[in-house]
KOLBA-148537 format. One record per residue (C-alpha): residue in three letters; x, z, y. Coordinates in steps of 0.25 Angstrom, whole numbers, padded with zeros to 4 digits, always signed. Last residue first. Example, Ala and Ser with C-alpha at 12.3 -4.5 7.8 and 13.67 -1.06 7.14 Angstrom:
BEGIN
Ser+0055+0029-0004 Ala+0049+0031-0018 
//
This chain:
BEGIN
Gly+0682+0687+0913 Leu+0690+0683+0926 Ala+0704+0684+0920 Gly+0702+0671+0912 Ala+0716+0666+0916 Glu+0710+0654+0923 Met+0700+0663+0930 Ala+0711+0672+0935 Ala+0718+0660+0940 Pro+0706+0655+0947 Trp+0703+0668+0954 Ser+0717+0669+0960 Gly+0730+0677+0960 Tyr+0729+0680+0945 Ser+0735+0694+0947 Ser+0723+0698+0955 Ile+0713+0697+0943 Asp+0709+0712+0944 Lys+0696+0714+0936 Gly+0685+0720+0945 Ser+0681+0734+0949 Ala+0691+0734+0960 Ala+0684+0722+0967 Ala+0670+0729+0966 Thr+0675+0741+0973 Gly+0682+0734+0983 Asp+0671+0725+0987 Cys+0676+0711+0987 Gly+0683+0700+0995 Phe+0681+0686+0998 Ala+0689+0680+1010 Thr+0689+0680+1025 Arg+0704+0678+1029 Trp+0716+0686+1033 Thr+0728+0678+1035 Gly+0742+0682+1031 Asp+0745+0669+1024 Ala+0743+0676+1010 Phe+0729+0680+1014 Glu+0723+0693+1018 Val+0708+0694+1015 Lys+0697+0697+1026 Gly+0683+0699+1020 Leu+0671+0694+1012 Gln+0664+0702+1001 Met+0660+0701+0987 Pro+0654+0714+0981 Ala+0643+0709+0983 Pro+0637+0696+0984 Leu+0641+0686+0996 Ala+0628+0679+1001 Ala+0630+0684+1015 Leu+0645+0680+1015 Phe+0641+0666+1011 Ile+0631+0664+1022 Gly+0640+0670+1032 Leu+0652+0661+1027 Ala+0643+0649+1029 Ala+0639+0653+1043 Pro+0654+0654+1047 Ser+0656+0640+1041 Leu+0665+0639+1029 Val+0680+0638+1026 Trp+0684+0641+1011 Arg+0698+0646+1007 His+0701+0648+0993 Gly+0708+0660+0986 Tyr+0721+0664+0979 Leu+0724+0679+0978 Ser+0737+0686+0982 Ala+0738+0698+0974 Gly+0739+0713+0977 Ala+0748+0725+0974 Ala+0743+0738+0980 Asp+0750+0746+0992 Asp+0742+0739+1003 Pro+0729+0741+0996 Val+0723+0728+0988 Arg+0714+0719+0995 Gly+0702+0714+0986 Ile+0697+0701+0981 Ala+0685+0702+0970 Pro+0684+0689+0962 Lys+0671+0684+0957 Val+0665+0683+0943 Pro+0653+0674+0943 Thr+0645+0682+0941 Thr+0651+0695+0944 Asp+0661+0705+0938 Leu+0671+0704+0949 Val+0685+0700+0946 Ser+0697+0706+0954 Met+0706+0700+0964 Arg+0717+0708+0971 Tyr+0723+0707+0985 Arg+0735+0710+0994 Ala+0744+0698+0990 Ala+0739+0690+1002 Thr+0728+0680+0999 Asn+0730+0666+0994 Leu+0725+0653+0999 Glu+0718+0640+0995 Gly+0711+0629+1003 Ala+0699+0626+1013 Trp+0687+0624+1005 Arg+0676+0622+1014 Ala+0663+0629+1015 Gly+0650+0622+1017 Leu+0640+0633+1013 Asp+0638+0627+0999 Thr+0653+0626+0998 Leu+0654+0641+0999 Gln+0644+0646+0989 His+0647+0634+0980 Val+0661+0640+0978 Leu+0654+0650+0968 Pro+0659+0644+0955 Gly+0673+0641+0960 Gly+0678+0627+0963 Arg+0683+0631+0976 Leu+0685+0646+0975 His+0672+0653+0977 Ala+0672+0660+0964 Gly+0685+0667+0967 Phe+0695+0669+0978 Val+0688+0665+0991 Ile+0693+0664+1006 Leu+0682+0662+1016 Glu+0684+0654+1029 Thr+0677+0652+1042 Asn+0672+0640+1050 Ala+0666+0636+1063 Ala+0668+0621+1064 Val+0679+0616+1073 Thr+0691+0613+1064 Leu+0684+0616+1052 Pro+0677+0602+1055 Trp+0690+0595+1052 Ala+0689+0598+1037 His+0701+0606+1033 Gln+0702+0604+1018 Pro+0700+0589+1020 Ala+0692+0583+1009 Gln+0701+0578+0998 Val+0699+0563+0996 Asn+0689+0555+0988 Met+0685+0546+1000 Val+0671+0549+0998 Leu+0674+0564+0994 Ala+0682+0565+1007 Ala+0670+0560+1015 Ile+0662+0571+1009 Asp+0671+0581+1014 Leu+0671+0575+1028 Ala+0656+0574+1029 Val+0655+0589+1025 Ala+0666+0593+1035 Asp+0658+0585+1046 Asp+0645+0592+1043 Phe+0644+0596+1058 Ala+0632+0587+1060 Arg+0627+0581+1047 Gly+0636+0573+1038 Leu+0639+0558+1037 Ile+0649+0553+1027 Thr+0653+0539+1031 Val+0656+0528+1021 Gly+0667+0517+1022 Phe+0669+0503+1017 Gln+0681+0494+1020 Ala+0677+0480+1019 Asp+0682+0470+1009 Gly+0670+0472+0999 Ala+0665+0486+1003 Lys+0678+0494+1002 Gly+0681+0509+0999 Ala+0675+0521+1005 Pro+0682+0524+1018 Val+0677+0536+1026 Ser+0667+0539+1037 Val+0665+0554+1040 Gly+0652+0557+1048 Cys+0645+0568+1056 Met+0631+0567+1059 Asp+0623+0570+1072 Phe+0611+0561+1068 Leu+0614+0552+1080 Asn+0629+0552+1077 Cys+0626+0547+1062 Phe+0615+0537+1065 Asn+0624+0526+1069 Thr+0633+0527+1057 Tyr+0626+0520+1045 Thr+0620+0508+1051 Gly+0630+0507+1062 Met+0637+0495+1058 Lys+0624+0488+1057 Ser+0622+0490+1072 Asn+0635+0484+1075 Val+0632+0471+1067 Gly+0619+0469+1074 Val+0625+0472+1088 Pro+0637+0462+1087 Asp+0630+0451+1079 Ala+0639+0439+1079 Ala+0651+0446+1085 Val+0649+0457+1074 Glu+0649+0447+1063 Asp+0661+0440+1069 Leu+0669+0454+1068 Arg+0666+0455+1053 Pro+0656+0466+1048 His+0659+0477+1039 Thr+0646+0482+1033 Pro+0637+0495+1032 Ala+0646+0505+1039 Thr+0650+0519+1036 Pro+0642+0518+1023 Val+0634+0531+1022 Met+0636+0545+1016 Met+0628+0557+1020 Ala+0631+0572+1020 Asp+0628+0585+1013 Ala+0615+0581+1008 Gly+0603+0591+1006 Ala+0596+0586+1019 Leu+0601+0572+1022 Leu+0587+0567+1023 Ala+0583+0578+1033 Met+0595+0574+1041 Ala+0590+0560+1042 Thr+0576+0564+1046 Arg+0581+0574+1057 Arg+0590+0563+1062 Leu+0579+0553+1063 Asp+0571+0563+1071 Lys+0583+0566+1081 Val+0586+0551+1082 Glu+0571+0548+1085 Arg+0572+0559+1096 Leu+0584+0553+1102 Asp+0577+0539+1102 Arg+0565+0544+1109 Val+0574+0551+1120 Leu+0582+0539+1121 Arg+0569+0530+1123 His+0564+0540+1133 Ala+0577+0539+1141 Pro+0574+0524+1144 Ile+0585+0513+1139 Gly+0589+0505+1151 Arg+0603+0505+1150 Ala+0604+0505+1134 Gly+0607+0490+1134 Thr+0619+0492+1143 Val+0626+0499+1132 Ile+0622+0490+1121 Gly+0625+0477+1129 Ala+0638+0482+1134 Val+0642+0485+1120 Val+0638+0471+1115 Pro+0644+0464+1127 Asp+0658+0471+1126 Leu+0661+0475+1140 Ala+0674+0470+1146 Ala+0670+0474+1160 Asp+0663+0464+1170 Gln+0649+0472+1168 His+0656+0485+1173 Ala+0645+0493+1180 Asp+0635+0492+1169 Ile+0645+0494+1158 Phe+0650+0507+1165 Glu+0636+0511+1167 Gly+0633+0509+1152 Val+0645+0517+1147 Ala+0640+0531+1142 Ala+0625+0531+1146 Tyr+0624+0517+1141 Arg+0629+0521+1128 Glu+0619+0533+1128 Ser+0608+0523+1130 Val+0611+0519+1116 Leu+0602+0530+1111 Ala+0590+0522+1115 Gly+0589+0514+1102 Glu+0596+0503+1096 Tyr+0610+0508+1097 Leu+0609+0523+1092 Leu+0595+0521+1087 Thr+0598+0512+1075 Ala+0606+0523+1068 Ala+0594+0532+1069 Ala+0586+0523+1060 Leu+0597+0521+1051 Phe+0598+0536+1048 Pro+0583+0538+1046 Ala+0583+0526+1036 Ile+0595+0531+1027 Glu+0586+0538+1017 Val+0595+0548+1009 Thr+0602+0546+0996 Val+0609+0557+0988 Ile+0623+0558+0983 Gln+0629+0571+0977 Ala+0644+0571+0980 Gly+0654+0574+0969 Ala+0666+0564+0971 Glu+0659+0554+0961 Ser+0647+0554+0971 Leu+0656+0551+0983 Arg+0662+0540+0974 Gly+0648+0534+0971 Val+0643+0535+0985 Ala+0656+0527+0989 Asp+0653+0516+0979 Gly+0639+0515+0984 Phe+0644+0513+0998 Ala+0653+0502+0993 Lys+0642+0496+0985 Gln+0633+0496+0997 Trp+0644+0489+1005 Thr+0645+0478+0994 Ala+0630+0476+0993 Asp+0628+0475+1008 Leu+0627+0487+1017 Gly+0617+0486+1029 Pro+0607+0496+1024 Leu+0612+0505+1014 Glu+0600+0512+1008 Asp+0597+0527+1003 Pro+0608+0531+1011 Ile+0618+0542+1005 Ala+0617+0557+1005 Val+0629+0565+1001 Val+0627+0579+0993 Pro+0640+0586+0993 Arg+0646+0591+0980 Pro+0657+0600+0984 Pro+0650+0604+0997 Ala+0655+0597+1010 Ala+0663+0606+1019 Leu+0662+0614+1031 Ala+0647+0615+1032 Thr+0644+0620+1047 Asp+0636+0633+1048 Ala+0642+0638+1061 Pro+0639+0625+1068 Trp+0650+0617+1075 Pro+0652+0616+1090 Arg+0652+0602+1096 Ala+0665+0599+1104 Ala+0677+0600+1096 Ala+0689+0592+1102 Gly+0701+0600+1098 Gly+0698+0604+1084 Ala+0689+0593+1082 Met+0700+0583+1084 Ala+0710+0590+1076 Ala+0700+0592+1064 Met+0696+0577+1066 Ala+0710+0572+1064 Arg+0712+0580+1052 Asn+0699+0575+1046 Ala+0703+0561+1049 Leu+0717+0563+1043 Glu+0711+0569+1030 Leu+0700+0558+1029 Asp+0709+0546+1029 Ala+0713+0534+1038 Ala+0708+0541+1051 Phe+0697+0539+1061 Ile+0691+0551+1070 Thr+0678+0552+1077 Val+0674+0556+1091 Cys+0659+0557+1093 Asp+0648+0550+1101 Tyr+0633+0553+1099 Ser+0628+0559+1112 Glu+0638+0551+1120 Cys+0633+0538+1115 Ala+0646+0529+1119 Pro+0654+0540+1126 Val+0668+0538+1131 Val+0676+0549+1124 Gly+0684+0559+1132 Asp+0674+0571+1128 Thr+0668+0567+1115 Ser+0672+0581+1109 Ile+0672+0581+1094 Val+0660+0589+1087 Gly+0650+0581+1095 Leu+0644+0573+1084 Thr+0649+0578+1070 Pro+0662+0571+1067 Lys+0664+0556+1065 Ile+0676+0555+1055 Gly+0681+0541+1052 Val+0690+0538+1040 Ile+0696+0524+1037 Gly+0692+0511+1030 Gln+0691+0503+1042 Leu+0676+0499+1041 Gly+0672+0514+1038 Ala+0681+0520+1049 Pro+0675+0509+1059 Val+0661+0513+1056 Arg+0664+0528+1057 Gly+0669+0532+1071 Ser+0660+0521+1078 Gly+0648+0525+1070 Ala+0637+0526+1080 Thr+0643+0536+1090 Asp+0657+0537+1085 Thr+0671+0538+1092 Gly+0684+0535+1086 Ile+0698+0543+1086 Ala+0709+0538+1077 Ile+0718+0543+1067 Asp+0730+0538+1060 Ala+0732+0526+1070 Glu+0738+0512+1067 Gly+0735+0513+1053 Leu+0726+0501+1053 Ala+0714+0509+1049 Val+0717+0519+1059 Ala+0718+0509+1071 Val+0706+0502+1065 Ala+0697+0515+1066 Ser+0701+0518+1081 Gly+0700+0503+1085 Ser+0686+0502+1080 Ser+0680+0515+1085 Ser+0667+0507+1089 Gly+0668+0502+1079 Gly+0670+0495+1066 Ser+0683+0487+1063 Ile+0675+0473+1063 Tyr+0680+0462+1053 Asp+0688+0450+1055 Pro+0701+0458+1055 Arg+0699+0463+1041 Arg+0707+0475+1038 Ser+0708+0484+1051 Asp+0694+0478+1055 Ser+0693+0472+1069 Val+0694+0478+1082 Ala+0687+0469+1092 Gly+0695+0467+1105 Tyr+0698+0475+1117 Pro+0685+0470+1123 Ser+0678+0479+1112 Arg+0666+0477+1104 Ser+0672+0474+1091 Gly+0673+0487+1084 Val+0660+0486+1076 Leu+0653+0499+1078 Gly+0649+0497+1093 Thr+0648+0504+1106 Ala+0661+0513+1107 Phe+0661+0509+1122 Gln+0667+0496+1118 Asp+0669+0495+1103 Leu+0682+0501+1101 Asn+0697+0499+1103 Thr+0707+0511+1101 Lys+0715+0519+1111 Gly+0730+0523+1108 Leu+0740+0529+1099 Val+0736+0544+1101 Val+0745+0554+1094 Ala+0738+0564+1085 Gly+0745+0578+1085 Ala+0733+0588+1085 Ala+0733+0589+1100 Arg+0731+0574+1100 Leu+0719+0575+1091 Ala+0713+0585+1100 Ala+0716+0577+1113 Val+0709+0565+1107 Ala+0696+0572+1103 Pro+0697+0579+1117 Ala+0697+0566+1124 Asp+0711+0564+1130 Ala+0714+0567+1145 Ser+0715+0559+1158 Pro+0707+0547+1153 Gln+0711+0533+1159 Tyr+0698+0524+1160 Ala+0694+0511+1154 Phe+0680+0506+1156 Glu+0685+0492+1161 Pro+0693+0490+1148 Cys+0681+0493+1139 Gly+0683+0498+1125 Ala+0680+0513+1128 Thr+0692+0511+1138 Thr+0699+0524+1138 Pro+0713+0522+1144 Leu+0725+0530+1138 Gly+0733+0541+1144 Ala+0723+0552+1139 Val+0715+0547+1128 Asp+0700+0546+1129 Val+0691+0541+1119 Asn+0684+0528+1120 Asp+0696+0521+1116 Lys+0696+0526+1102 Val+0709+0534+1100 Ala+0720+0531+1090 Leu+0728+0543+1085 Arg+0741+0543+1077 Ile+0744+0556+1069 Gly+0758+0561+1070 Ala+0753+0576+1070 Leu+0738+0576+1068 Ser+0737+0591+1063 Gly+0748+0594+1074 Ala+0761+0600+1070 Ala+0771+0592+1079 Ala+0782+0583+1076 Ser+0772+0572+1072 Ser+0766+0573+1086 Gln+0779+0571+1093 Ala+0783+0559+1085 Leu+0769+0553+1087 Ala+0769+0556+1102 Ala+0782+0549+1103 Asp+0778+0537+1095 Val+0765+0536+1103 Glu+0772+0536+1116 Ala+0782+0525+1111 Gln+0770+0517+1106 Pro+0764+0517+1120 Arg+0749+0522+1119 Arg+0739+0511+1115 Ser+0727+0506+1121 Ile+0715+0497+1116 Trp+0719+0497+1101 Val+0712+0491+1089 Ala+0711+0477+1095 Met+0714+0471+1081 
//
């Protein structure tokens, strides 16, 4: 199936896996495939062209970060040459076909990476994404593909396609592993800083926009998308429709406008100087066709992208994310051969605009469309990666990862709550409206008392007891939120409630709810119950 371009010796891989499995890394024993436009020390980087090959002296930062977490590189995977294509068949190393139906395309350009995961030959794989290369093959192969906000993961050590819009992506068979891999990669290869007011979770009932029309989808594929929308609605999302036209208008600019001149800037001089190389004729035509584009056309198209983005983001106002089909169809290899440019353009209908608009995306499997795998992509605004991740989990009907990968790099702080702000409590919306993320349960050290304040609704007052007094260990919930969100929450906090440092059973001191001592002393003591829910169940709050 032409999945691999180069492989490490199996004995070397086996030894590395044994060593990794014995360690404590977050990706211990995980097998990693790397798209062959991303550098791995000791293996050539070809970008899908043998004559372009060079031997890197170091791993790309994204690869180094995954290896540091325990992942073991198996080898380099095939791709549409110079990452130019969404079909997976533009390679002198052979076309990569679908993992289930060999007469059909794999999707590209990260074709080998996606198929390696779909076949179980690798656990995770690095891809890249400029126009959808980290999403389209995920959708067609029935796996997860995470495309982070542009620039978050370093693209050093990556052969550029369109440098302004390239990003490094992850493939995995399930959302949990994809999230874990992204956390490792972001932790070691973060580049673009995150804003201080980033939302770190989707709200409990997210508003999800869907297109007002679905160009390119036949009746079977439209039904598959409708079924996915229905499941998302049943999971609690509120569905709204938005005009898709501005998104589609931008999508055409990536290849049909002057923006393609970035592809010539990346590899055009190499192609001009190596006419006898094993060049895919379609790729060579796309790249060299941009040679004579004048600068004023590029400036004009960049302005048009900016205007379309402004329009599109205004349409999404009030929505937490957008859901689109990852691909509109699944073509056969012979269909691509008959119309290589037309079919490829159609494949980018719902992906090309994403990087131009600085959006993040999570592509997940969503059932079948006839005999084909069907996938949808949750698209979020820049830095709404955690929001997109949570909504993708709703689509898949799986638990969203408690430690969403953006927490690795996004500025965040924690708050421990004990009463009405517990998950499911009457005031929890004050946290979730600020993008706070529930992060688990924990108990204080046995040095505290809890009393009931006579407020509406009733609230717990937490106070530390003197060294010579008996205290209790109290149950709470941990929330993680941005520093800006915590500031907003604190500013709105009514007296006599306070935030301060509280000691926990594990010996740590964390920011948590407290209360003015006088008010706490005046309330009914419910410390013996150990938690607000237990006291409530016992009827002790009235």
